Residue frames relative to the residue before (quaternion, step in Angstrom):
aa qw qx qy qz dx dy dz
M 1.0000 0.0000 0.0000 0.0000 0.00 0.00 0.00
K 0.5124 -0.6590 0.4487 0.3191 3.59 -0.87 0.89
S 0.5920 -0.6275 0.3843 0.3289 3.56 -1.07 0.77
N 0.6842 0.4847 -0.3038 0.4523 3.61 1.11 -0.53
Y 0.5042 0.5937 -0.4488 0.4380 3.57 1.24 0.41
E 0.1036 -0.7940 0.5977 0.0402 3.56 -1.05 0.80
P 0.5484 -0.6121 0.4389 0.3633 3.63 -1.04 0.63
L 0.5628 -0.6265 0.4303 0.3250 3.54 -0.98 0.88
G 0.6229 0.5833 -0.3333 0.4008 3.58 1.06 -0.76
K 0.5683 0.5874 -0.3803 0.4329 3.57 1.25 -0.33
H 0.7833 0.3744 -0.1485 0.4735 3.57 1.15 -0.64
I 0.7615 0.3168 -0.1926 0.5317 3.62 1.20 -0.23
Q 0.0797 -0.7835 0.6140 0.0532 3.55 -1.25 0.47
L 0.5433 -0.6182 0.4680 0.3220 3.53 -1.15 0.72
V 0.0519 -0.7488 0.6579 0.0611 3.55 -1.21 0.63
D 0.1180 -0.8032 0.5830 0.0317 3.56 -1.11 0.64
Y 0.1003 0.7813 -0.6010 0.1351 3.54 0.14 1.36
R 0.1870 -0.8108 0.5486 0.0818 3.58 -0.71 1.05
N 0.5095 -0.6468 0.4893 0.2875 3.53 -1.23 0.59
S 0.1022 0.8665 -0.4830 0.0740 3.56 1.08 0.83
E 0.7291 0.3752 -0.2288 0.5247 3.58 1.11 -0.63
E 0.4113 -0.7470 0.4347 0.2894 3.55 1.36 0.32
V 0.0288 0.8404 -0.5339 0.0890 3.51 0.80 1.16
T 0.8061 -0.0028 0.0468 0.5899 3.58 1.02 -0.81
S 0.2758 -0.7368 0.5887 0.1860 3.55 -1.30 0.39
T 0.4323 0.6942 -0.4580 0.3484 3.59 1.29 0.30
V 0.0935 -0.8173 0.5685 0.0098 3.56 -0.28 1.29
L 0.0983 -0.8109 0.5768 0.0130 3.56 -0.80 1.07
G 0.1967 -0.7138 0.6535 0.1575 3.49 -1.30 0.54
I 0.4078 -0.6778 0.5422 0.2835 3.57 -1.29 -0.16
S 0.3683 -0.7550 0.5045 0.1997 3.56 -0.73 1.07
I 0.6591 -0.4934 0.3996 0.4031 3.51 -1.36 0.22
D 0.6380 0.5136 -0.3148 0.4797 3.59 1.30 -0.36
K 0.4856 -0.6939 0.4067 0.3425 3.57 1.36 0.23
E 0.5512 0.5521 -0.4266 0.4576 3.53 0.88 1.01
F 0.5157 -0.6143 0.4899 0.3416 3.55 -1.18 0.56
M 0.0225 0.7817 -0.6219 0.0401 3.55 -1.10 0.76
P 0.6299 -0.5134 0.3951 0.4285 3.62 -1.17 0.39
S 0.4661 -0.6924 0.4748 0.2791 3.57 -0.86 0.94
V 0.3364 -0.7343 0.5548 0.1996 3.57 -1.07 0.80
A 0.4715 0.6803 -0.4429 0.3444 3.59 1.27 -0.05
N 0.4275 -0.6744 0.5417 0.2627 3.55 -1.12 0.72
V 0.0509 -0.8373 0.5441 -0.0191 3.60 -0.33 1.27
I 0.3192 0.7464 -0.5192 0.2673 3.58 1.23 0.35
G 0.8198 0.1834 -0.1648 0.5168 3.57 -0.75 1.06
T 0.5356 0.6303 -0.3978 0.3969 3.59 1.31 -0.01
D 0.4461 -0.6703 0.5273 0.2713 3.55 -1.08 0.76
L 0.2005 -0.8290 0.5136 0.0933 3.59 -0.10 1.29
S 0.5149 0.6375 -0.4319 0.3768 3.61 1.19 -0.13
R 0.6128 0.5515 -0.3377 0.4542 3.59 1.27 -0.38
Y 0.5731 0.6225 -0.3734 0.3803 3.58 1.20 -0.48
K 0.5118 -0.6523 0.4709 0.3014 3.54 -1.20 0.58
L 0.3317 -0.7513 0.5484 0.1572 3.55 -0.93 1.00
I 0.0830 -0.8181 0.5690 0.0060 3.55 -0.55 1.19
S 0.0892 -0.7942 0.6009 0.0160 3.55 -1.04 0.86
K 0.7590 -0.4106 0.2562 0.4355 3.54 -1.32 0.25
G 0.7947 0.3110 -0.2419 0.4617 3.55 -0.98 0.92
L 0.6264 0.5173 -0.3433 0.4713 3.59 1.27 -0.12
F 0.3285 -0.7147 0.5849 0.1978 3.54 -1.27 0.53
A 0.0371 -0.7622 0.6433 0.0627 3.54 -1.26 0.45
C 0.0025 -0.7947 0.6067 0.0197 3.54 -1.17 0.54
N 0.3628 -0.6949 0.5828 0.2142 3.50 -1.26 0.62
P 0.1912 -0.8497 0.4819 0.0957 3.63 -0.19 1.22
M 0.5800 0.6972 -0.3175 0.2768 3.57 1.27 -0.27
H 0.8054 0.3236 -0.1435 0.4754 3.63 1.03 -0.60
V 0.2600 0.8043 -0.5056 0.1730 3.59 1.18 0.43
G 0.6526 0.5286 -0.3168 0.4409 3.57 0.96 -0.85
R 0.6775 0.4900 -0.2863 0.4679 3.56 1.03 -0.78
D 0.7847 0.3591 -0.1676 0.4766 3.56 0.81 -1.04
E 0.2992 -0.7666 0.4978 0.2736 3.58 1.27 -0.47
R 0.6767 0.3634 -0.2984 0.5665 3.55 1.20 0.65
L 0.3339 -0.7017 0.5841 0.2342 3.55 -1.23 0.48
P 0.2937 -0.7460 0.5660 0.1920 3.62 -0.51 1.10
I 0.1900 0.7719 -0.5693 0.2098 3.56 -0.36 1.27
A 0.0391 0.8243 -0.5596 0.0768 3.60 -0.91 0.84
L 0.3828 -0.6777 0.5854 0.2268 3.50 -1.33 0.55
Y 0.3116 -0.7536 0.5480 0.1864 3.59 -0.77 1.02
E 0.0789 -0.8504 0.5197 -0.0211 3.58 -0.57 1.18
K 0.5382 0.6232 -0.4172 0.3845 3.61 1.21 0.07
D 0.5504 -0.6291 0.4445 0.3219 3.55 -1.23 0.57
S 0.7067 0.4218 -0.2631 0.5034 3.59 1.04 -0.69
P 0.4745 -0.7008 0.4493 0.2862 3.62 -0.90 0.86
A 0.1246 -0.7491 0.6436 0.0958 3.54 -1.35 0.28
I 0.3639 -0.7157 0.5383 0.2560 3.58 -1.26 -0.05
V 0.1646 -0.7667 0.6160 0.0749 3.53 -1.22 0.67
S 0.7219 -0.4550 0.3121 0.4176 3.54 -1.29 0.35
P 0.5361 -0.6195 0.4642 0.3366 3.60 -1.06 0.69
A 0.6282 0.5556 -0.3306 0.4329 3.60 1.21 -0.46
Y 0.5560 0.6147 -0.3928 0.3984 3.60 1.22 -0.29
F 0.4032 -0.6108 0.6045 0.3145 3.52 -1.35 0.40
M 0.0447 -0.7609 0.6462 0.0385 3.57 -1.02 0.80
F 0.0833 0.8249 -0.5477 0.1123 3.58 -0.71 1.04
E 0.2394 -0.7565 0.5947 0.1295 3.54 -1.35 0.30
I 0.5396 -0.5789 0.4927 0.3619 3.55 -1.33 0.31
I 0.4820 -0.6944 0.4556 0.2792 3.57 -0.86 0.97
D 0.8034 0.0411 0.0132 0.5939 3.60 0.87 -0.95
R 0.2493 -0.8123 0.5137 0.1193 3.58 -0.27 1.27
D 0.5826 0.5480 -0.3896 0.4567 3.62 1.24 -0.01
V 0.6726 0.4569 -0.2824 0.5090 3.56 1.31 -0.19
L 0.8053 0.1194 -0.0258 0.5801 3.56 0.93 -0.93
N 0.3316 -0.7494 0.5486 0.1658 3.55 -0.71 1.15
E 0.4853 -0.7024 0.4351 0.2859 3.60 -0.76 1.03
E 0.6580 0.4966 -0.3214 0.4660 3.60 1.03 -0.70
Y 0.6037 0.5382 -0.3483 0.4738 3.56 1.12 -0.67
L 0.6470 0.5124 -0.3184 0.4663 3.59 0.96 -0.84
M 0.6495 0.5082 -0.3240 0.4637 3.59 0.95 -0.81
M 0.5922 0.5509 -0.3617 0.4637 3.58 1.10 -0.63
W 0.6490 0.5141 -0.3191 0.4613 3.57 0.95 -0.87
F 0.6439 0.5289 -0.3192 0.4513 3.58 1.00 -0.80
R 0.6612 0.5202 -0.3087 0.4437 3.60 1.14 -0.53
R 0.5204 0.6509 -0.4229 0.3559 3.60 1.17 -0.22
P 0.5293 -0.6338 0.4554 0.3329 3.62 -0.94 0.81
E 0.6144 0.5612 -0.3484 0.4316 3.58 1.09 -0.70
F 0.6055 0.5428 -0.3517 0.4637 3.58 1.10 -0.64
D 0.6700 0.4925 -0.3009 0.4668 3.59 0.91 -0.90
R 0.6366 0.5234 -0.3370 0.4552 3.59 0.99 -0.75
E 0.6481 0.5110 -0.3226 0.4634 3.56 0.99 -0.80
C 0.6350 0.5171 -0.3229 0.4745 3.58 1.02 -0.78
W 0.6489 0.5321 -0.3137 0.4443 3.55 0.96 -0.89
F 0.6451 0.5213 -0.3205 0.4575 3.60 0.99 -0.81
M 0.6876 0.4941 -0.2804 0.4521 3.58 1.16 -0.56
T 0.4562 0.7160 -0.4479 0.2803 3.61 1.21 -0.22
D 0.5732 -0.6776 0.3808 0.2595 3.51 -1.22 0.70
G 0.5718 -0.6439 0.3686 0.3501 3.60 1.23 0.17
S 0.4864 0.6483 -0.4511 0.3737 3.61 1.22 0.11
V 0.7212 -0.4063 0.3062 0.4701 3.59 -1.29 0.05
R 0.7320 0.3956 -0.2347 0.5026 3.57 0.91 -0.89
G 0.2626 -0.8001 0.5029 0.1945 3.58 1.02 -0.74
G 0.0762 0.8347 -0.5383 0.0872 3.57 0.28 1.26
I 0.2838 -0.7159 0.6085 0.1914 3.52 -1.37 0.21
T 0.3733 -0.7398 0.5174 0.2138 3.59 -1.03 0.77
W 0.6473 -0.5002 0.4016 0.4118 3.54 -1.31 0.29
D 0.6427 0.5224 -0.3284 0.4540 3.60 0.96 -0.81
D 0.6046 0.5481 -0.3515 0.4588 3.58 1.06 -0.73
L 0.6649 0.5124 -0.2998 0.4534 3.54 0.87 -1.00
C 0.6839 0.5022 -0.2886 0.4435 3.56 0.91 -0.89
R 0.6439 0.5368 -0.3287 0.4349 3.61 1.15 -0.49
I 0.5336 0.6253 -0.4114 0.3937 3.58 1.21 -0.38
K 0.2673 -0.7885 0.5397 0.1249 3.56 -0.94 0.93
L 0.0464 -0.7852 0.6174 0.0089 3.54 -1.18 0.65
P 0.5073 -0.6278 0.4834 0.3389 3.60 -1.19 0.47
V 0.1089 -0.7832 0.6093 0.0595 3.58 -1.01 0.79
P 0.1182 -0.8029 0.5822 0.0493 3.61 -0.01 1.27
S 0.7305 -0.3747 0.2918 0.4907 3.59 -1.26 -0.09
Y 0.6152 -0.5687 0.3897 0.3825 3.55 -1.14 0.59
A 0.6205 0.5480 -0.3410 0.4455 3.59 1.04 -0.76
R 0.6599 0.4962 -0.3047 0.4748 3.57 1.00 -0.83
Q 0.6027 0.5503 -0.3523 0.4581 3.59 1.03 -0.73
C 0.6717 0.5076 -0.2980 0.4499 3.59 0.93 -0.92
E 0.6183 0.5386 -0.3417 0.4591 3.60 1.05 -0.72
I 0.6585 0.5053 -0.2998 0.4702 3.56 0.95 -0.92
V 0.6547 0.5238 -0.3052 0.4514 3.56 0.94 -0.92
E 0.6517 0.5314 -0.3225 0.4346 3.60 0.95 -0.87
S 0.6470 0.5065 -0.3157 0.4746 3.59 0.98 -0.82
Y 0.6665 0.5075 -0.2876 0.4642 3.53 0.95 -0.91
R 0.6616 0.5402 -0.3064 0.4202 3.57 0.95 -0.93
A 0.5907 0.5771 -0.3734 0.4226 3.60 1.06 -0.68
I 0.6879 0.4542 -0.2799 0.4922 3.58 1.02 -0.77
T 0.6709 0.5009 -0.3112 0.4496 3.58 0.91 -0.86
N 0.5821 0.5599 -0.3777 0.4528 3.59 1.15 -0.49
R 0.6209 0.5250 -0.3275 0.4813 3.58 1.11 -0.72
I 0.6311 0.5202 -0.3237 0.4757 3.56 1.03 -0.83
A 0.6563 0.5202 -0.3096 0.4503 3.57 0.92 -0.94
L 0.6304 0.5383 -0.3318 0.4503 3.59 1.03 -0.79
K 0.6878 0.4741 -0.2781 0.4742 3.57 0.89 -0.94
R 0.6445 0.5092 -0.3266 0.4675 3.56 1.02 -0.71
A 0.6204 0.5305 -0.3418 0.4657 3.57 1.05 -0.73
E 0.6207 0.5262 -0.3384 0.4726 3.59 1.04 -0.76
N 0.6797 0.4901 -0.2908 0.4618 3.56 0.92 -0.91
D 0.6237 0.5360 -0.3379 0.4577 3.57 1.02 -0.78
N 0.6483 0.5181 -0.3074 0.4657 3.56 1.04 -0.83
L 0.6462 0.5073 -0.3119 0.4773 3.57 1.02 -0.83
E 0.6415 0.5225 -0.3175 0.4634 3.58 0.98 -0.86
A 0.6764 0.4957 -0.2940 0.4586 3.57 0.89 -0.95
T 0.6408 0.5211 -0.3246 0.4610 3.57 1.01 -0.79
L 0.6541 0.5094 -0.3105 0.4651 3.58 0.96 -0.85
T 0.6369 0.5212 -0.3259 0.4654 3.56 0.99 -0.83
A 0.6597 0.5054 -0.3049 0.4651 3.58 0.98 -0.84
I 0.6372 0.5182 -0.3267 0.4677 3.59 1.01 -0.80
F 0.6404 0.5217 -0.3192 0.4646 3.58 0.94 -0.90
K 0.6706 0.5084 -0.3004 0.4491 3.56 0.86 -0.96
K 0.6704 0.5011 -0.3010 0.4569 3.58 0.94 -0.90
M 0.7155 0.4717 -0.2579 0.4461 3.57 0.94 -0.93
F 0.8496 0.2336 -0.0590 0.4692 3.57 0.85 -0.98
V 0.7069 0.4115 -0.2711 0.5075 3.60 1.22 -0.16
E 0.7670 0.3776 -0.1982 0.4794 3.55 0.78 -1.03
D 0.6513 0.5011 -0.3226 0.4697 3.60 1.12 -0.57
E 0.2176 -0.8300 0.5047 0.0948 3.56 -0.16 1.30
S 0.5765 0.6023 -0.3817 0.3990 3.60 1.22 -0.14
V 0.5426 0.6288 -0.4033 0.3841 3.61 1.24 -0.32
E 0.2089 -0.7718 0.5905 0.1092 3.57 -0.91 0.95
F 0.1912 -0.8107 0.5503 0.0586 3.54 -0.73 1.12
T 0.2587 -0.7114 0.6288 0.1777 3.51 -1.34 0.48
S 0.3406 -0.7557 0.5252 0.1928 3.58 -0.85 0.94
K 0.0450 0.7836 -0.6159 0.0682 3.54 -0.86 1.07
K 0.4775 -0.6251 0.5239 0.3269 3.56 -1.20 0.52
L 0.6225 -0.5637 0.3877 0.3799 3.58 -1.13 0.66
H 0.6786 0.5022 -0.3054 0.4406 3.60 0.94 -0.82
E 0.5968 0.5528 -0.3651 0.4528 3.59 1.22 -0.35
L 0.7250 0.4473 -0.2181 0.4762 3.55 1.18 -0.61
T 0.8108 0.2441 -0.0749 0.5267 3.57 1.15 -0.60
K 0.3250 -0.6521 0.6362 0.2540 3.46 -1.46 0.21
T 0.3216 -0.7588 0.5362 0.1824 3.58 -0.96 0.85
I 0.1999 -0.7390 0.6346 0.1060 3.57 -0.91 1.04
D 0.1050 0.8245 -0.5310 0.1648 3.56 -0.28 1.30
N 0.0077 0.8119 -0.5811 0.0549 3.58 -0.43 1.26
R 0.3452 0.7691 -0.4837 0.2353 3.58 1.20 0.34
G 0.5715 0.6193 -0.4339 0.3188 3.53 -1.30 0.30
K 0.7965 -0.0120 0.0336 0.6035 3.56 1.09 -0.65
T 0.3922 -0.7385 0.5037 0.2169 3.55 -0.88 0.99
P 0.4132 -0.7129 0.5013 0.2641 3.62 -0.80 0.94
P 0.5946 -0.5261 0.4386 0.4212 3.61 -1.18 0.37
N 0.0912 0.8099 -0.5691 0.1092 3.59 -0.77 1.00
D 0.1621 -0.7596 0.6235 0.0892 3.51 -1.35 0.23
N 0.4859 -0.6490 0.4887 0.3224 3.57 -1.26 0.27
V 0.4661 0.6322 -0.4615 0.4124 3.57 1.29 0.25
E 0.4343 -0.7486 0.4373 0.2445 3.57 -0.56 1.18
T 0.0112 -0.7484 0.6629 -0.0188 3.52 -1.10 0.93
P 0.6386 -0.5149 0.3746 0.4321 3.64 -1.20 0.00
Y 0.6928 0.4693 -0.2534 0.4853 3.59 1.30 -0.01
P 0.0822 -0.8297 0.5514 0.0276 3.61 0.22 1.24
L 0.3408 -0.6849 0.6025 0.2277 3.53 -1.25 0.60
I 0.2745 -0.7951 0.5235 0.1359 3.56 -0.39 1.26
E 0.0236 -0.7888 0.6136 -0.0260 3.56 -0.74 1.13
I 0.7677 -0.4029 0.2325 0.4407 3.55 -1.33 0.14
A 0.5773 0.5999 -0.3831 0.4001 3.61 1.06 -0.62
A 0.6570 0.5064 -0.3085 0.4655 3.59 1.12 -0.59
L 0.6893 0.4604 -0.2698 0.4900 3.57 1.26 -0.34
R 0.6871 0.4955 -0.2849 0.4485 3.56 1.11 -0.67
T 0.4920 0.6116 -0.4492 0.4267 3.55 0.73 1.17
N 0.6155 -0.5254 0.4171 0.4138 3.57 -1.28 0.15
G 0.7213 0.4576 -0.3179 0.4114 3.54 -1.26 0.38
R 0.5808 -0.6461 0.4077 0.2811 3.51 -1.34 0.34
I 0.6902 0.4638 -0.2727 0.4839 3.58 1.23 -0.33
A 0.5452 -0.6030 0.4705 0.3431 3.57 -1.02 0.80
T 0.3590 -0.7480 0.5238 0.1929 3.57 -0.89 0.98
Y 0.2407 -0.8364 0.4775 0.1202 3.54 0.01 1.31
R 0.5873 0.5711 -0.3883 0.4221 3.61 1.12 -0.42
N 0.6239 0.5196 -0.3478 0.4689 3.60 1.25 -0.21
C 0.5076 0.6203 -0.4351 0.4102 3.59 1.27 0.08
I 0.0914 -0.8245 0.5582 0.0176 3.56 -0.65 1.10
K 0.6957 0.3834 -0.2725 0.5429 3.58 1.29 0.02
F 0.0962 -0.8000 0.5923 0.0022 3.55 -1.07 0.82
V 0.2585 -0.7444 0.5917 0.1700 3.55 -1.23 0.52
T 0.5508 -0.5971 0.4632 0.3543 3.55 -1.25 0.37
E 0.6669 -0.4813 0.3758 0.4270 3.55 -1.29 0.24
E 0.6400 0.5317 -0.3311 0.4451 3.58 0.99 -0.81
T 0.6625 0.4881 -0.3018 0.4814 3.60 0.94 -0.88
Y 0.6276 0.5505 -0.3276 0.4424 3.56 0.99 -0.86
N 0.7409 0.4341 -0.2268 0.4596 3.57 0.92 -0.90
S 0.8091 0.3308 -0.1428 0.4642 3.61 1.08 -0.57
W 0.6940 0.5497 -0.2955 0.3589 3.59 1.01 -0.67
F 0.7251 0.4951 -0.2517 0.4071 3.60 0.85 -1.00
R 0.3390 -0.8119 0.4440 0.1698 3.54 -0.12 1.36
S 0.7493 0.3928 -0.2090 0.4905 3.58 1.06 -0.72
G 0.5900 -0.5891 0.3613 0.4174 3.56 1.31 0.09
H 0.5258 -0.6265 0.4880 0.3047 3.52 -1.35 -0.22
P 0.5711 -0.5718 0.4442 0.3868 3.58 -1.17 0.42
K 0.2230 -0.7486 0.6116 0.1259 3.54 -1.24 0.62
Q 0.7015 -0.4639 0.3235 0.4336 3.54 -1.26 0.35
K 0.8061 0.2161 -0.2584 0.4866 3.49 -1.02 1.13
D 0.4355 0.6452 -0.4963 0.3843 3.61 1.21 0.14
I 0.3489 -0.7236 0.5604 0.2014 3.56 -1.17 0.65
L 0.2170 -0.7845 0.5728 0.0965 3.57 -0.66 1.14
M 0.0139 -0.7990 0.6009 -0.0142 3.58 -1.01 0.83
S 0.3666 -0.7169 0.5509 0.2196 3.56 -0.96 0.90
T 0.2126 -0.8064 0.5453 0.0848 3.57 -1.03 0.81
V 0.7567 0.2708 -0.1611 0.5728 3.61 1.26 -0.19
G 0.7802 0.2964 -0.2288 0.5011 3.58 -1.08 0.71
S 0.7772 -0.0488 0.0991 0.6194 3.57 -0.32 -1.26
L 0.2325 -0.8490 0.4632 0.1028 3.55 -0.09 1.32
A 0.8711 0.1188 -0.0981 0.4663 3.52 -1.24 0.72
E 0.2417 0.7081 -0.6047 0.2730 3.56 0.91 0.93
L 0.1377 -0.8283 0.5428 0.0148 3.57 -0.76 1.08
K 0.1067 0.7727 -0.6207 0.0790 3.53 -1.01 0.88
L 0.4322 -0.6497 0.5520 0.2939 3.52 -1.32 0.36
F 0.3460 -0.6818 0.5944 0.2494 3.56 -1.10 0.70
W 0.0264 0.7951 -0.6022 0.0665 3.55 -0.79 1.08
G 0.6450 0.4470 -0.3650 0.5009 3.57 -0.86 0.91
D 0.5107 -0.6897 0.4382 0.2675 3.59 -1.18 -0.34
K 0.7699 0.2934 -0.1983 0.5309 3.63 1.16 -0.10
G 0.4289 0.6618 -0.5328 0.3068 3.52 -0.95 0.93
S 0.2049 -0.7878 0.5736 0.0914 3.57 -1.08 0.76
I 0.1404 -0.7562 0.6290 0.1127 3.54 -1.21 0.51
A 0.0006 0.7850 -0.6193 0.0161 3.53 -1.09 0.77
Q 0.8415 0.1139 -0.0531 0.5254 3.57 -0.38 -1.22
N 0.8872 0.1640 -0.1184 0.4146 3.53 -1.22 0.81
I 0.7505 0.3096 -0.2086 0.5453 3.63 1.21 0.02
V 0.0681 -0.7556 0.6490 0.0563 3.54 -1.14 0.77
A 0.2670 -0.7393 0.5907 0.1823 3.55 -1.30 0.30
F 0.2191 -0.7462 0.6150 0.1299 3.54 -1.13 0.75
R 0.1129 -0.7969 0.5930 0.0223 3.57 -0.73 1.12
C 0.3675 -0.7576 0.5005 0.2010 3.57 -0.59 1.15
H 0.4871 -0.6407 0.5090 0.3052 3.57 -1.02 0.80
D 0.7274 0.2861 -0.1685 0.6005 3.55 1.14 -0.77
T 0.3678 -0.7795 0.4608 0.2116 3.59 -0.32 1.22
T 0.6176 0.5452 -0.3613 0.4368 3.60 1.14 -0.43
L 0.5984 0.5791 -0.3531 0.4265 3.60 1.27 -0.19
S 0.5285 0.7084 -0.3898 0.2587 3.58 1.11 -0.70
M 0.7098 0.4667 -0.2825 0.4456 3.57 0.75 -1.02
Y 0.6283 0.5154 -0.3242 0.4843 3.56 1.07 -0.74
L 0.6814 0.5058 -0.3014 0.4348 3.58 0.84 -0.98
Y 0.6100 0.5384 -0.3571 0.4587 3.59 1.00 -0.74
Q 0.6912 0.4762 -0.2839 0.4636 3.57 0.81 -1.00
Y 0.6306 0.5413 -0.3205 0.4545 3.57 1.04 -0.81
L 0.6927 0.4691 -0.2794 0.4712 3.60 0.83 -0.96
L 0.5969 0.5687 -0.3577 0.4386 3.56 1.10 -0.68
R 0.6553 0.5016 -0.3018 0.4773 3.58 1.04 -0.77
K 0.7309 0.3970 -0.2128 0.5128 3.58 1.18 -0.57
Q 0.2575 0.8316 -0.4726 0.1372 3.59 1.26 0.24
H 0.6607 0.5083 -0.3135 0.4548 3.59 0.91 -0.87
E 0.6416 0.5134 -0.3285 0.4656 3.59 1.02 -0.71
L 0.6404 0.5138 -0.3251 0.4693 3.59 1.01 -0.75
A 0.6591 0.5089 -0.3066 0.4611 3.58 0.97 -0.85
A 0.6002 0.5894 -0.3500 0.4122 3.58 1.18 -0.50
Y 0.5463 0.6069 -0.3994 0.4168 3.60 1.28 -0.08
E 0.2924 0.7831 -0.5019 0.2222 3.60 1.27 0.26
I 0.3213 -0.7825 0.5088 0.1601 3.58 -0.89 0.95
G 0.5145 -0.7092 0.3871 0.2870 3.59 1.25 0.12
S 0.3223 0.7370 -0.5274 0.2735 3.59 1.01 0.72
V 0.7492 -0.3648 0.2736 0.4804 3.60 -1.31 -0.04
Q 0.7531 0.1710 -0.1087 0.6259 3.55 1.03 -0.85
A 0.5692 -0.6327 0.3994 0.3409 3.55 -0.83 1.02
S 0.1591 0.7792 -0.5904 0.1379 3.58 -0.85 0.97
I 0.2285 -0.7548 0.5981 0.1425 3.54 -1.27 0.41
K 0.4348 -0.6918 0.5181 0.2528 3.54 -1.20 0.62
V 0.4315 -0.7116 0.4962 0.2475 3.55 -0.70 1.09
S 0.6079 0.5757 -0.3517 0.4188 3.58 1.07 -0.70
Q 0.6569 0.4657 -0.3074 0.5070 3.58 1.19 -0.45
V 0.6365 0.5503 -0.3303 0.4276 3.57 0.98 -0.88
I 0.6877 0.4987 -0.3070 0.4291 3.61 0.90 -0.85
E 0.6016 0.5290 -0.3641 0.4749 3.58 1.28 -0.05
Y 0.4271 0.7197 -0.4540 0.3057 3.57 1.30 -0.02
D 0.4268 -0.7127 0.5044 0.2357 3.58 -0.99 0.90
I 0.1281 -0.7861 0.6037 0.0332 3.56 -0.90 1.03
D 0.3019 -0.7284 0.5879 0.1808 3.56 -0.92 0.93
V 0.1143 -0.8226 0.5568 0.0132 3.58 -0.43 1.24
P 0.3147 -0.7635 0.5349 0.1787 3.62 -0.70 1.06
P 0.7050 -0.4400 0.3280 0.4492 3.62 -1.26 0.07
Q 0.6577 -0.5628 0.3481 0.3598 3.55 -1.19 0.68
D 0.6468 0.5344 -0.3442 0.4214 3.61 0.91 -0.78
L 0.6586 0.4889 -0.3105 0.4804 3.58 1.07 -0.70
L 0.5979 0.5559 -0.3519 0.4579 3.56 1.09 -0.70
E 0.6836 0.4882 -0.2836 0.4625 3.56 0.86 -0.98
Q 0.6372 0.5288 -0.3236 0.4578 3.57 1.02 -0.80
F 0.6965 0.4567 -0.2807 0.4769 3.58 0.87 -0.93
D 0.6175 0.5586 -0.3442 0.4338 3.59 1.02 -0.78
K 0.6501 0.5269 -0.3190 0.4450 3.58 0.93 -0.86
I 0.6774 0.4830 -0.2856 0.4757 3.57 0.92 -0.94
A 0.7096 0.4825 -0.2691 0.4374 3.56 0.78 -1.09
T 0.6262 0.5381 -0.3432 0.4478 3.60 1.04 -0.69
L 0.6438 0.5129 -0.3169 0.4712 3.59 0.98 -0.84
F 0.6645 0.4993 -0.2996 0.4685 3.57 0.91 -0.92
T 0.6825 0.4997 -0.2926 0.4460 3.57 0.88 -0.95
E 0.6204 0.5316 -0.3454 0.4617 3.59 1.04 -0.69
Q 0.6425 0.5022 -0.3227 0.4805 3.59 1.03 -0.74
I 0.6163 0.5355 -0.3329 0.4718 3.56 1.04 -0.79
Y 0.6500 0.5253 -0.3058 0.4561 3.58 0.97 -0.90
Q 0.6551 0.5027 -0.3119 0.4700 3.59 0.95 -0.84
N 0.6344 0.5151 -0.3226 0.4775 3.58 1.04 -0.77
E 0.6326 0.5280 -0.3274 0.4624 3.57 1.05 -0.77
D 0.5976 0.5486 -0.3549 0.4647 3.59 1.09 -0.65
D 0.6473 0.5090 -0.3031 0.4796 3.56 0.99 -0.91
I 0.6427 0.5230 -0.3126 0.4645 3.57 0.98 -0.87
D 0.6261 0.5476 -0.3345 0.4430 3.59 1.00 -0.81
I 0.6454 0.5141 -0.3154 0.4687 3.58 0.98 -0.87
C 0.6525 0.5126 -0.3073 0.4659 3.57 0.97 -0.87
H 0.6333 0.5305 -0.3316 0.4556 3.59 1.01 -0.78
K 0.6349 0.5229 -0.3350 0.4596 3.59 1.03 -0.74
L 0.6360 0.5059 -0.3250 0.4837 3.58 1.06 -0.74
C 0.6288 0.5291 -0.3289 0.4653 3.58 1.03 -0.79
N 0.6529 0.5294 -0.3152 0.4406 3.56 0.95 -0.87
L 0.6062 0.5474 -0.3528 0.4565 3.57 1.10 -0.67
I 0.6516 0.4976 -0.3111 0.4806 3.58 1.01 -0.82
L 0.6574 0.5192 -0.3152 0.4460 3.58 0.94 -0.88
Q 0.6346 0.5392 -0.3323 0.4429 3.57 1.04 -0.74
R 0.6978 0.4685 -0.2653 0.4725 3.56 1.16 -0.60
L 0.4315 0.7004 -0.4685 0.3221 3.59 1.23 0.14
T 0.6139 0.5634 -0.3532 0.4254 3.58 1.08 -0.67
P 0.4233 -0.7161 0.4872 0.2660 3.62 -0.62 1.04
Q 0.4372 -0.6871 0.5172 0.2631 3.55 -1.09 0.68
D 0.5671 -0.5918 0.4480 0.3570 3.57 -1.18 0.61
């Protein structure tokens, strides 16, 4: 290890602020992209005073699933208003902010090499956790504070572009949700027909055996749960870390491949994560199935409908060692189908919005590649 590397434990310390006075009820989790997001956990009836209270400048991480995800969900909280996170999370702060810049540290946490080091430290359990002592043993370079600020400024210019595009997408998502609610929830004059999910869709299911794959990038990503456990309606392809060859893509997948507007759903681990497949290349195998509507004008409505019922879908858990749901039960789920004219009207609007979201995601992908170039250069040269 180079001499200018220092153990992380020299610069950070655990903090434990609790929501004892119930300052807020905003519960956050941490995404695989290392960002705070609204928690999907059902906290109805939960004592939120036990949760950890996080404020601007503090870090939090979920140490429990590193082995499964091959990443450490860790994030810097940057909002002015406080929120709460799970009591199981590590929450920590920088000891001396005149020595180590918090944004520079977060950049280091985003490096793939950092995640690989965390993964090597996991405890070998099904979930694969990491300890606080493990985290503190990881080493990082600490250049002068002025140099840290220069690096952060270059990085921030790109991340600001990402934030702008994400804000646009968030606005599009919120608008679509509002349109759906107005058309199909608040309008009591709409008459629905009840259909089973299997009556409306074909299931694309390649589970049971993992295809030959590699981490060498090809045009054929293998979509796993990490690509679904993100914000937004489109699978996040930059989270795909495994790829198949053209030959495997064309010959291995017995049930075929997802097509545009198919609805992807996770069946193991994080249950009933839902995303739309958009674009033209991608494979699914372990832990994910796709639902393809017989009527293509139904797809956008069905995605939004299932999203509203996500907790009910996750309740189909069968109670195995690792959380999982049976697709044979899910396809028996009752779907309220509105009249065809409303389906076509919503499909037209939602398709236009989703295409714009997809284009913004392309822009975000380019920005992420530029960010990765900066992160790769964080390592000091000999």
